[in-house]
Residue, then its C-alpha position, 0 to 999 in steps of 0.5 A: m418505190e420498190g421493185q423492178f420493171d421491164l418498162v418505164v414510160c414518161l409521156l407528155g413532156t413530163l421530163s421537161h419539168m426537170l429544169d436543171n441537169r441535177q434533177a434530170a440526172a436524178c430522174f434517169q438514175h432513179v429509172a435505171k435503179h428500177l429497170r431490170p437489165g434489158g428493160l426499156f425507158i420510153l420518153e416523149v419530149a418536145h421535138p428538137g425542131d422547136l428549139f433549133d428552128g429559131s421560133l423560141l428565140l423569136q417568141d413564136t412559141g407555137a401556141e396550141m389550142w384544143e377544145v374540151d366538151r363538158p356537159g352544158r359547156k365547152l372549154m378551150v385550153v391554150w398552151g403557149t402565147d407569143m409572150d412566153n419567154f425562152d432562156l437560152e442558157t437554161q433552155v427553159l421556156q416559161r409556158t403560159v397555160s390557160i383555160h377559157t369558157m367558150r360562148n358562141e364559138q368564141m373564148d369568153q371567160c378565163l378560168l385559169e392562167e398559169v406559167v409553167p417552166y418547161r425545159q427543152f431537151t436535145a437528143q444528145e442531152i438525153d443520150l448523155l443522161a442515159t449513158i450516165a445512168g447505165m442506159e443506151v439509146v435504141g431508137i428515136y422517133g417523131d411520134l409514138n407511131l414507130q413508122v414516123s422518124l424524127t425527120h418525117e414531116d408528120a413528126f411533132r414530138m421526140v420519142m426516145c427508147l432507152r435500154k438498161m445495159 
């Protein structure tokens, strides 16, 4: 990639697909290389409460489901199952993702099921990765709404704003 930018955005837990420290550090260094001085790197990852509240250890992975309406049919996307495995050493969750057809408001046929490795990051790890890459943390939020702090009851993600020094 060529050029420099004022803003780089990494949403929807994309950073969580960097499964080890070398991959994550390379990502941060690449971002920093293409940010202008004072430029911002905004990233969104899973809320650290998901890691520290014990639910991952108990295999209570907080499965999420949402419906997708398509002409002539409805689909259900399921993100996570109680059988998903969390590795304490690597902080990688083997997240099951499936897509089902819906019939009479019930899940019918499973069209796709895959296991996606998904790393859980802490604010301290992201701060260290940023520091190594020449960036600093300028804000931590619990949502893309800047009025929602990380500890707010409505916080469900961790959004970190980093600035290139």
